[in-house]
PyMOL Python script that loads the backbone (N, CA, C, O; Angstrom):
from pymol import cmd

cmd.read_pdbstr("""\
ATOM      1  N   MET A   1      14.166  85.103  -4.773  1.00  0.00           N
ATOM      2  CA  MET A   1      14.867  85.908  -5.670  1.00  0.00           C
ATOM      3  C   MET A   1      15.562  87.117  -4.871  1.00  0.00           C
ATOM      4  O   MET A   1      15.024  87.706  -3.934  1.00  0.00           O
ATOM      5  N   PHE A   2      16.898  87.408  -5.406  1.00  0.00           N
ATOM      6  CA  PHE A   2      17.647  88.420  -4.593  1.00  0.00           C
ATOM      7  C   PHE A   2      17.806  88.203  -3.096  1.00  0.00           C
ATOM      8  O   PHE A   2      17.708  89.112  -2.271  1.00  0.00           O
ATOM      9  N   THR A   3      18.077  86.843  -2.789  1.00  0.00           N
ATOM     10  CA  THR A   3      18.389  86.531  -1.300  1.00  0.00           C
ATOM     11  C   THR A   3      19.723  87.071  -1.007  1.00  0.00           C
ATOM     12  O   THR A   3      20.680  86.907  -1.764  1.00  0.00           O
ATOM     13  N   PRO A   4      19.779  87.768   0.192  1.00  0.00           N
ATOM     14  CA  PRO A   4      21.074  88.318   0.525  1.00  0.00           C
ATOM     15  C   PRO A   4      22.188  87.240   0.559  1.00  0.00           C
ATOM     16  O   PRO A   4      22.023  86.112   1.024  1.00  0.00           O
ATOM     17  N   ASN A   5      23.313  87.693   0.032  1.00  0.00           N
ATOM     18  CA  ASN A   5      24.732  86.792  -0.197  1.00  0.00           C
ATOM     19  C   ASN A   5      25.830  87.481   0.115  1.00  0.00           C
ATOM     20  O   ASN A   5      26.918  86.935  -0.066  1.00  0.00           O
ATOM     21  N   ILE A   6      25.777  88.606   0.562  1.00  0.00           N
ATOM     22  CA  ILE A   6      26.987  89.450   0.972  1.00  0.00           C
ATOM     23  C   ILE A   6      26.774  90.066   2.540  1.00  0.00           C
ATOM     24  O   ILE A   6      25.677  90.272   3.060  1.00  0.00           O
ATOM     25  N   ASP A   7      27.984  90.284   3.106  1.00  0.00           N
ATOM     26  CA  ASP A   7      27.892  90.858   4.395  1.00  0.00           C
ATOM     27  C   ASP A   7      27.910  92.505   4.410  1.00  0.00           C
ATOM     28  O   ASP A   7      27.754  93.133   3.363  1.00  0.00           O
ATOM     29  N   GLU A   8      28.095  93.102   5.577  1.00  0.00           N
ATOM     30  CA  GLU A   8      27.996  94.501   5.716  1.00  0.00           C
ATOM     31  C   GLU A   8      29.230  95.083   4.979  1.00  0.00           C
ATOM     32  O   GLU A   8      29.072  96.177   4.437  1.00  0.00           O
ATOM     33  N   LYS A   9      30.501  94.449   4.893  1.00  0.00           N
ATOM     34  CA  LYS A   9      31.614  94.963   4.345  1.00  0.00           C
ATOM     35  C   LYS A   9      31.315  95.033   2.592  1.00  0.00           C
ATOM     36  O   LYS A   9      31.647  95.965   1.859  1.00  0.00           O
ATOM     37  N   GLY A  10      30.693  93.939   2.237  1.00  0.00           N
ATOM     38  CA  GLY A  10      30.415  94.011   0.811  1.00  0.00           C
ATOM     39  C   GLY A  10      29.392  94.940   0.352  1.00  0.00           C
ATOM     40  O   GLY A  10      29.379  95.398  -0.791  1.00  0.00           O
ATOM     41  N   ARG A  11      28.435  95.245   1.357  1.00  0.00           N
ATOM     42  CA  ARG A  11      27.365  96.270   1.021  1.00  0.00           C
ATOM     43  C   ARG A  11      28.010  97.568   0.939  1.00  0.00           C
ATOM     44  O   ARG A  11      27.721  98.351   0.035  1.00  0.00           O
ATOM     45  N   GLN A  12      28.998  97.880   1.969  1.00  0.00           N
ATOM     46  CA  GLN A  12      29.661  99.224   1.974  1.00  0.00           C
ATOM     47  C   GLN A  12      30.371  99.430   0.680  1.00  0.00           C
ATOM     48  O   GLN A  12      30.287 100.490   0.061  1.00  0.00           O
ATOM     49  N   SER A  13      31.182  98.247   0.211  1.00  0.00           N
ATOM     50  CA  SER A  13      31.936  98.355  -1.025  1.00  0.00           C
ATOM     51  C   SER A  13      31.179  98.549  -2.194  1.00  0.00           C
ATOM     52  O   SER A  13      31.610  99.280  -3.087  1.00  0.00           O
ATOM     53  N   ARG A  14      30.049  97.947  -2.287  1.00  0.00           N
ATOM     54  CA  ARG A  14      29.185  98.156  -3.491  1.00  0.00           C
ATOM     55  C   ARG A  14      28.564  99.545  -3.419  1.00  0.00           C
ATOM     56  O   ARG A  14      28.471 100.224  -4.442  1.00  0.00           O
ATOM     57  N   ALA A  15      28.142  99.981  -2.253  1.00  0.00           N
ATOM     58  CA  ALA A  15      27.615 101.386  -2.121  1.00  0.00           C
ATOM     59  C   ALA A  15      28.604 102.382  -2.513  1.00  0.00           C
ATOM     60  O   ALA A  15      28.252 103.296  -3.259  1.00  0.00           O
ATOM     61  N   ARG A  16      29.858 102.302  -2.071  1.00  0.00           N
ATOM     62  CA  ARG A  16      30.925 103.261  -2.546  1.00  0.00           C
ATOM     63  C   ARG A  16      31.135 103.179  -4.073  1.00  0.00           C
ATOM     64  O   ARG A  16      31.265 104.223  -4.712  1.00  0.00           O
ATOM     65  N   GLY A  17      31.170 102.079  -4.625  1.00  0.00           N
ATOM     66  CA  GLY A  17      31.499 102.012  -5.824  1.00  0.00           C
ATOM     67  C   GLY A  17      30.292 102.591  -6.581  1.00  0.00           C
ATOM     68  O   GLY A  17      30.559 103.307  -7.546  1.00  0.00           O
ATOM     69  N   GLY A  18      28.990 102.378  -6.272  1.00  0.00           N
ATOM     70  CA  GLY A  18      28.001 102.802  -6.999  1.00  0.00           C
ATOM     71  C   GLY A  18      27.878 104.393  -7.009  1.00  0.00           C
ATOM     72  O   GLY A  18      27.570 105.019  -8.023  1.00  0.00           O
ATOM     73  N   TRP A  19      28.134 104.944  -5.851  1.00  0.00           N
ATOM     74  CA  TRP A  19      28.363 106.423  -5.767  1.00  0.00           C
ATOM     75  C   TRP A  19      29.454 107.059  -6.609  1.00  0.00           C
ATOM     76  O   TRP A  19      29.308 108.190  -7.074  1.00  0.00           O
ATOM     77  N   VAL A  20      30.620 106.286  -6.818  1.00  0.00           N
ATOM     78  CA  VAL A  20      31.726 106.645  -7.636  1.00  0.00           C
ATOM     79  C   VAL A  20      31.246 106.766  -9.006  1.00  0.00           C
ATOM     80  O   VAL A  20      31.463 107.704  -9.772  1.00  0.00           O
ATOM     81  N   LEU A  21      30.597 105.756  -9.219  1.00  0.00           N
ATOM     82  CA  LEU A  21      30.059 105.609 -10.797  1.00  0.00           C
ATOM     83  C   LEU A  21      29.084 106.642 -11.225  1.00  0.00           C
ATOM     84  O   LEU A  21      29.095 107.157 -12.343  1.00  0.00           O
ATOM     85  N   ILE A  22      28.236 106.920 -10.274  1.00  0.00           N
ATOM     86  CA  ILE A  22      27.196 108.188 -10.478  1.00  0.00           C
ATOM     87  C   ILE A  22      27.889 109.480 -10.451  1.00  0.00           C
ATOM     88  O   ILE A  22      27.468 110.341 -11.223  1.00  0.00           O
ATOM     89  N   LEU A  23      28.798 109.734  -9.755  1.00  0.00           N
ATOM     90  CA  LEU A  23      29.689 110.800  -9.685  1.00  0.00           C
ATOM     91  C   LEU A  23      30.533 110.827 -11.125  1.00  0.00           C
ATOM     92  O   LEU A  23      30.689 111.894 -11.719  1.00  0.00           O
ATOM     93  N   ALA A  24      30.984 109.758 -11.561  1.00  0.00           N
ATOM     94  CA  ALA A  24      31.609 109.714 -12.892  1.00  0.00           C
ATOM     95  C   ALA A  24      30.496 110.048 -13.987  1.00  0.00           C
ATOM     96  O   ALA A  24      30.866 110.722 -14.948  1.00  0.00           O
ATOM     97  N   ALA A  25      29.322 109.684 -13.935  1.00  0.00           N
ATOM     98  CA  ALA A  25      28.399 109.909 -14.834  1.00  0.00           C
ATOM     99  C   ALA A  25      28.233 111.584 -14.706  1.00  0.00           C
ATOM    100  O   ALA A  25      28.276 112.249 -15.741  1.00  0.00           O
ATOM    101  N   VAL A  26      28.076 112.119 -13.643  1.00  0.00           N
ATOM    102  CA  VAL A  26      27.716 113.456 -13.589  1.00  0.00           C
ATOM    103  C   VAL A  26      28.811 114.303 -14.113  1.00  0.00           C
ATOM    104  O   VAL A  26      28.614 115.331 -14.759  1.00  0.00           O
ATOM    105  N   ALA A  27      29.993 113.820 -13.801  1.00  0.00           N
ATOM    106  CA  ALA A  27      31.341 114.539 -14.296  1.00  0.00           C
ATOM    107  C   ALA A  27      31.376 114.496 -15.757  1.00  0.00           C
ATOM    108  O   ALA A  27      31.847 115.434 -16.402  1.00  0.00           O
ATOM    109  N   THR A  28      30.934 113.527 -16.264  1.00  0.00           N
ATOM    110  CA  THR A  28      31.061 113.175 -17.900  1.00  0.00           C
ATOM    111  C   THR A  28      30.016 113.997 -18.344  1.00  0.00           C
ATOM    112  O   THR A  28      30.327 114.680 -19.319  1.00  0.00           O
ATOM    113  N   ALA A  29      28.813 114.149 -17.909  1.00  0.00           N
ATOM    114  CA  ALA A  29      27.735 115.026 -18.498  1.00  0.00           C
ATOM    115  C   ALA A  29      28.146 116.318 -18.421  1.00  0.00           C
ATOM    116  O   ALA A  29      27.832 117.042 -19.366  1.00  0.00           O
ATOM    117  N   LEU A  30      28.865 116.851 -17.391  1.00  0.00           N
ATOM    118  CA  LEU A  30      29.214 118.169 -17.140  1.00  0.00           C
ATOM    119  C   LEU A  30      30.506 118.557 -18.139  1.00  0.00           C
ATOM    120  O   LEU A  30      30.605 119.690 -18.611  1.00  0.00           O
ATOM    121  N   LEU A  31      31.256 117.747 -18.348  1.00  0.00           N
ATOM    122  CA  LEU A  31      32.703 118.028 -18.947  1.00  0.00           C
ATOM    123  C   LEU A  31      32.812 117.563 -20.470  1.00  0.00           C
ATOM    124  O   LEU A  31      33.755 117.904 -21.184  1.00  0.00           O
ATOM    125  N   TRP A  32      31.735 116.732 -20.912  1.00  0.00           N
ATOM    126  CA  TRP A  32      31.928 116.209 -22.323  1.00  0.00           C
ATOM    127  C   TRP A  32      31.649 117.412 -23.183  1.00  0.00           C
ATOM    128  O   TRP A  32      30.795 118.245 -22.882  1.00  0.00           O
ATOM    129  N   PRO A  33      32.422 117.479 -24.299  1.00  0.00           N
ATOM    130  CA  PRO A  33      32.154 118.756 -25.213  1.00  0.00           C
ATOM    131  C   PRO A  33      30.610 118.576 -25.836  1.00  0.00           C
ATOM    132  O   PRO A  33      30.145 117.484 -26.160  1.00  0.00           O
ATOM    133  N   ARG A  34      30.032 119.621 -25.923  1.00  0.00           N
ATOM    134  CA  ARG A  34      28.835 119.765 -26.754  1.00  0.00           C
ATOM    135  C   ARG A  34      29.025 119.948 -28.192  1.00  0.00           C
ATOM    136  O   ARG A  34      30.072 120.470 -28.575  1.00  0.00           O
ATOM    137  N   PRO A  35      28.157 119.589 -29.011  1.00  0.00           N
ATOM    138  CA  PRO A  35      26.933 118.742 -28.828  1.00  0.00           C
ATOM    139  C   PRO A  35      27.461 117.270 -28.581  1.00  0.00           C
ATOM    140  O   PRO A  35      28.468 116.874 -29.169  1.00  0.00           O
ATOM    141  N   TRP A  36      26.775 116.486 -27.716  1.00  0.00           N
ATOM    142  CA  TRP A  36      27.141 115.078 -27.395  1.00  0.00           C
ATOM    143  C   TRP A  36      27.122 114.201 -28.597  1.00  0.00           C
ATOM    144  O   TRP A  36      26.198 114.297 -29.406  1.00  0.00           O
ATOM    145  N   SER A  37      28.051 113.389 -28.750  1.00  0.00           N
ATOM    146  CA  SER A  37      27.957 112.312 -29.931  1.00  0.00           C
ATOM    147  C   SER A  37      27.439 111.039 -29.194  1.00  0.00           C
ATOM    148  O   SER A  37      27.088 111.000 -28.015  1.00  0.00           O
ATOM    149  N   LEU A  38      27.447 110.220 -29.897  1.00  0.00           N
ATOM    150  CA  LEU A  38      26.746 108.682 -29.260  1.00  0.00           C
ATOM    151  C   LEU A  38      27.560 108.299 -28.274  1.00  0.00           C
ATOM    152  O   LEU A  38      27.031 107.802 -27.280  1.00  0.00           O
ATOM    153  N   SER A  39      28.864 108.427 -28.315  1.00  0.00           N
ATOM    154  CA  SER A  39      29.892 107.894 -27.152  1.00  0.00           C
ATOM    155  C   SER A  39      29.595 108.823 -25.943  1.00  0.00           C
ATOM    156  O   SER A  39      29.719 108.335 -24.820  1.00  0.00           O
ATOM    157  N   GLY A  40      29.257 109.971 -26.059  1.00  0.00           N
ATOM    158  CA  GLY A  40      29.041 110.711 -24.859  1.00  0.00           C
ATOM    159  C   GLY A  40      27.680 110.357 -24.109  1.00  0.00           C
ATOM    160  O   GLY A  40      27.609 110.388 -22.881  1.00  0.00           O
ATOM    161  N   TRP A  41      26.671 110.038 -24.876  1.00  0.00           N
ATOM    162  CA  TRP A  41      25.578 109.380 -24.218  1.00  0.00           C
ATOM    163  C   TRP A  41      25.612 108.200 -23.669  1.00  0.00           C
ATOM    164  O   TRP A  41      25.026 107.935 -22.619  1.00  0.00           O
ATOM    165  N   THR A  42      26.431 107.236 -24.455  1.00  0.00           N
ATOM    166  CA  THR A  42      26.763 106.028 -23.974  1.00  0.00           C
ATOM    167  C   THR A  42      27.389 105.915 -22.704  1.00  0.00           C
ATOM    168  O   THR A  42      27.053 105.122 -21.825  1.00  0.00           O
ATOM    169  N   ALA A  43      28.455 106.868 -22.635  1.00  0.00           N
ATOM    170  CA  ALA A  43      29.325 106.983 -21.280  1.00  0.00           C
ATOM    171  C   ALA A  43      28.476 107.348 -20.118  1.00  0.00           C
ATOM    172  O   ALA A  43      28.601 106.752 -19.048  1.00  0.00           O
ATOM    173  N   VAL A  44      27.581 108.345 -20.294  1.00  0.00           N
ATOM    174  CA  VAL A  44      26.759 108.814 -19.228  1.00  0.00           C
ATOM    175  C   VAL A  44      25.761 107.845 -18.758  1.00  0.00           C
ATOM    176  O   VAL A  44      25.541 107.676 -17.559  1.00  0.00           O
ATOM    177  N   ILE A  45      25.075 107.123 -19.816  1.00  0.00           N
ATOM    178  CA  ILE A  45      24.017 106.034 -19.521  1.00  0.00           C
ATOM    179  C   ILE A  45      24.781 104.870 -18.808  1.00  0.00           C
ATOM    180  O   ILE A  45      24.405 104.254 -17.811  1.00  0.00           O
ATOM    181  N   GLY A  46      25.871 104.707 -19.486  1.00  0.00           N
ATOM    182  CA  GLY A  46      26.607 103.288 -18.759  1.00  0.00           C
ATOM    183  C   GLY A  46      26.939 103.511 -17.269  1.00  0.00           C
ATOM    184  O   GLY A  46      26.562 102.782 -16.352  1.00  0.00           O
ATOM    185  N   PHE A  47      27.774 104.735 -17.143  1.00  0.00           N
ATOM    186  CA  PHE A  47      28.122 105.053 -15.614  1.00  0.00           C
ATOM    187  C   PHE A  47      26.929 105.099 -14.794  1.00  0.00           C
ATOM    188  O   PHE A  47      26.969 104.598 -13.670  1.00  0.00           O
ATOM    189  N   SER A  48      25.937 105.610 -15.202  1.00  0.00           N
ATOM    190  CA  SER A  48      24.879 106.059 -14.257  1.00  0.00           C
ATOM    191  C   SER A  48      24.035 104.472 -14.095  1.00  0.00           C
ATOM    192  O   SER A  48      23.564 104.090 -13.023  1.00  0.00           O
ATOM    193  N   GLY A  49      23.983 103.824 -15.149  1.00  0.00           N
ATOM    194  CA  GLY A  49      23.178 102.559 -15.007  1.00  0.00           C
ATOM    195  C   GLY A  49      23.885 101.612 -14.051  1.00  0.00           C
ATOM    196  O   GLY A  49      23.278 100.907 -13.246  1.00  0.00           O
ATOM    197  N   ALA A  50      25.279 101.641 -14.197  1.00  0.00           N
ATOM    198  CA  ALA A  50      25.998 100.619 -13.499  1.00  0.00           C
ATOM    199  C   ALA A  50      26.083 101.117 -11.943  1.00  0.00           C
ATOM    200  O   ALA A  50      26.153 100.305 -11.021  1.00  0.00           O
ATOM    201  N   GLY A  51      26.071 102.388 -11.764  1.00  0.00           N
ATOM    202  CA  GLY A  51      26.145 102.948 -10.475  1.00  0.00           C
ATOM    203  C   GLY A  51      24.754 102.642  -9.736  1.00  0.00           C
ATOM    204  O   GLY A  51      24.719 102.244  -8.572  1.00  0.00           O
ATOM    205  N   PHE A  52      23.763 102.834 -10.414  1.00  0.00           N
ATOM    206  CA  PHE A  52      22.361 102.510  -9.760  1.00  0.00           C
ATOM    207  C   PHE A  52      22.234 101.050  -9.433  1.00  0.00           C
ATOM    208  O   PHE A  52      21.695 100.615  -8.415  1.00  0.00           O
ATOM    209  N   PHE A  53      22.771 100.341 -10.377  1.00  0.00           N
ATOM    210  CA  PHE A  53      22.615  98.907 -10.059  1.00  0.00           C
ATOM    211  C   PHE A  53      23.469  98.348  -8.862  1.00  0.00           C
ATOM    212  O   PHE A  53      23.089  97.446  -8.116  1.00  0.00           O
ATOM    213  N   MET A  54      24.638  98.986  -8.782  1.00  0.00           N
ATOM    214  CA  MET A  54      25.511  98.666  -7.663  1.00  0.00           C
ATOM    215  C   MET A  54      24.897  99.185  -6.357  1.00  0.00           C
ATOM    216  O   MET A  54      25.010  98.500  -5.340  1.00  0.00           O
ATOM    217  N   LEU A  55      24.241 100.381  -6.332  1.00  0.00           N
ATOM    218  CA  LEU A  55      23.284 100.710  -5.118  1.00  0.00           C
ATOM    219  C   LEU A  55      22.188  99.802  -4.874  1.00  0.00           C
ATOM    220  O   LEU A  55      21.826  99.582  -3.719  1.00  0.00           O
ATOM    221  N   PHE A  56      21.591  99.218  -5.934  1.00  0.00           N
ATOM    222  CA  PHE A  56      20.587  98.290  -5.746  1.00  0.00           C
ATOM    223  C   PHE A  56      21.088  96.980  -5.048  1.00  0.00           C
ATOM    224  O   PHE A  56      20.414  96.402  -4.195  1.00  0.00           O
ATOM    225  N   GLU A  57      22.230  96.583  -5.439  1.00  0.00           N
ATOM    226  CA  GLU A  57      22.979  95.458  -4.854  1.00  0.00           C
ATOM    227  C   GLU A  57      23.088  95.671  -3.407  1.00  0.00           C
ATOM    228  O   GLU A  57      22.626  94.896  -2.570  1.00  0.00           O
ATOM    229  N   ALA A  58      23.803  96.899  -3.115  1.00  0.00           N
ATOM    230  CA  ALA A  58      24.045  97.280  -1.716  1.00  0.00           C
ATOM    231  C   ALA A  58      22.819  97.436  -0.924  1.00  0.00           C
ATOM    232  O   ALA A  58      22.901  97.229   0.287  1.00  0.00           O
ATOM    233  N   ARG A  59      21.677  97.776  -1.448  1.00  0.00           N
ATOM    234  CA  ARG A  59      20.571  97.868  -0.563  1.00  0.00           C
ATOM    235  C   ARG A  59      19.843  96.519  -0.224  1.00  0.00           C
ATOM    236  O   ARG A  59      19.229  96.279   0.815  1.00  0.00           O
ATOM    237  N   ARG A  60      20.027  95.679  -1.306  1.00  0.00           N
ATOM    238  CA  ARG A  60      19.419  94.319  -1.043  1.00  0.00           C
ATOM    239  C   ARG A  60      20.388  93.297  -0.400  1.00  0.00           C
ATOM    240  O   ARG A  60      19.971  92.157  -0.194  1.00  0.00           O
ATOM    241  N   SER A  61      21.708  93.649  -0.058  1.00  0.00           N
ATOM    242  CA  SER A  61      22.691  92.846   0.442  1.00  0.00           C
ATOM    243  C   SER A  61      22.955  91.714  -0.574  1.00  0.00           C
ATOM    244  O   SER A  61      23.209  90.597  -0.123  1.00  0.00           O
ATOM    245  N   TRP A  62      22.918  91.895  -1.802  1.00  0.00           N
ATOM    246  CA  TRP A  62      22.808  90.860  -2.787  1.00  0.00           C
ATOM    247  C   TRP A  62      23.891  91.211  -3.889  1.00  0.00           C
ATOM    248  O   TRP A  62      24.007  92.388  -4.232  1.00  0.00           O
ATOM    249  N   CYS A  63      24.604  90.331  -4.396  1.00  0.00           N
ATOM    250  CA  CYS A  63      25.744  90.366  -5.359  1.00  0.00           C
ATOM    251  C   CYS A  63      25.305  89.492  -6.611  1.00  0.00           C
ATOM    252  O   CYS A  63      24.984  88.313  -6.459  1.00  0.00           O
ATOM    253  N   ALA A  64      25.304  90.055  -7.738  1.00  0.00           N
ATOM    254  CA  ALA A  64      24.988  89.461  -8.994  1.00  0.00           C
ATOM    255  C   ALA A  64      25.935  88.440  -9.303  1.00  0.00           C
ATOM    256  O   ALA A  64      25.549  87.326  -9.656  1.00  0.00           O
ATOM    257  N   LEU A  65      27.260  88.757  -9.190  1.00  0.00           N
ATOM    258  CA  LEU A  65      28.329  87.824  -9.436  1.00  0.00           C
ATOM    259  C   LEU A  65      28.325  86.634  -8.505  1.00  0.00           C
ATOM    260  O   LEU A  65      28.632  85.530  -8.956  1.00  0.00           O
ATOM    261  N   ARG A  66      27.995  86.786  -7.222  1.00  0.00           N
ATOM    262  CA  ARG A  66      27.809  85.637  -6.284  1.00  0.00           C
ATOM    263  C   ARG A  66      26.772  84.672  -6.677  1.00  0.00           C
ATOM    264  O   ARG A  66      26.867  83.445  -6.697  1.00  0.00           O
ATOM    265  N   ALA A  67      25.666  85.482  -7.016  1.00  0.00           N
ATOM    266  CA  ALA A  67      24.397  84.636  -7.294  1.00  0.00           C
ATOM    267  C   ALA A  67      24.638  83.820  -8.582  1.00  0.00           C
ATOM    268  O   ALA A  67      23.953  82.825  -8.817  1.00  0.00           O
ATOM    269  N   CYS A  68      25.580  84.228  -9.386  1.00  0.00           N
ATOM    270  CA  CYS A  68      26.084  83.364 -10.642  1.00  0.00           C
ATOM    271  C   CYS A  68      27.181  82.355 -10.405  1.00  0.00           C
ATOM    272  O   CYS A  68      27.704  81.732 -11.330  1.00  0.00           O
ATOM    273  N   GLY A  69      27.541  82.201  -9.028  1.00  0.00           N
ATOM    274  CA  GLY A  69      28.461  81.313  -8.472  1.00  0.00           C
ATOM    275  C   GLY A  69      29.970  81.726  -8.733  1.00  0.00           C
ATOM    276  O   GLY A  69      30.844  80.860  -8.746  1.00  0.00           O
ATOM    277  N   ILE A  70      30.251  83.024  -8.934  1.00  0.00           N
ATOM    278  CA  ILE A  70      31.546  83.428  -9.100  1.00  0.00           C
ATOM    279  C   ILE A  70      32.051  84.023  -7.880  1.00  0.00           C
ATOM    280  O   ILE A  70      31.458  84.950  -7.329  1.00  0.00           O
ATOM    281  N   LYS A  71      33.244  83.466  -7.393  1.00  0.00           N
ATOM    282  CA  LYS A  71      33.870  84.007  -5.926  1.00  0.00           C
ATOM    283  C   LYS A  71      34.279  85.322  -6.236  1.00  0.00           C
ATOM    284  O   LYS A  71      34.874  85.621  -7.271  1.00  0.00           O
ATOM    285  N   THR A  72      33.917  86.214  -5.216  1.00  0.00           N
ATOM    286  CA  THR A  72      34.210  87.834  -5.270  1.00  0.00           C
ATOM    287  C   THR A  72      35.228  88.152  -4.040  1.00  0.00           C
ATOM    288  O   THR A  72      35.726  89.273  -3.939  1.00  0.00           O
ATOM    289  N   SER A  73      35.482  87.232  -3.216  1.00  0.00           N
ATOM    290  CA  SER A  73      36.417  87.725  -2.360  1.00  0.00           C
ATOM    291  C   SER A  73      37.805  87.104  -2.380  1.00  0.00           C
ATOM    292  O   SER A  73      37.954  86.054  -3.005  1.00  0.00           O
ATOM    293  N   LEU A  74      38.778  87.631  -1.783  1.00  0.00           N
ATOM    294  CA  LEU A  74      40.138  87.033  -2.002  1.00  0.00           C
ATOM    295  C   LEU A  74      40.530  85.994  -1.081  1.00  0.00           C
ATOM    296  O   LEU A  74      41.630  85.453  -1.193  1.00  0.00           O
TER     297      LEU A  74
END
""", "prot")
cmd.dss("prot")
cmd.show_as("cartoon", "prot")
cmd.util.cbc("prot")
cmd.orient("prot")
């Protein structure tokens, strides 16, 4: 399970994307008007969850889309 299926370029791409999403979660948490509505919580949880998943993919050299048989390169 989670056998490596991406190269170094793919790892770097996923790591960058993960950090961008985590920064988006932080920015949303800081800038969203208080008190938070359900959409505020959903945005922060969604951005951070996706960011941490992309960092997991980068660390394991694994891509979920490739594991499902979807072509991810041009």
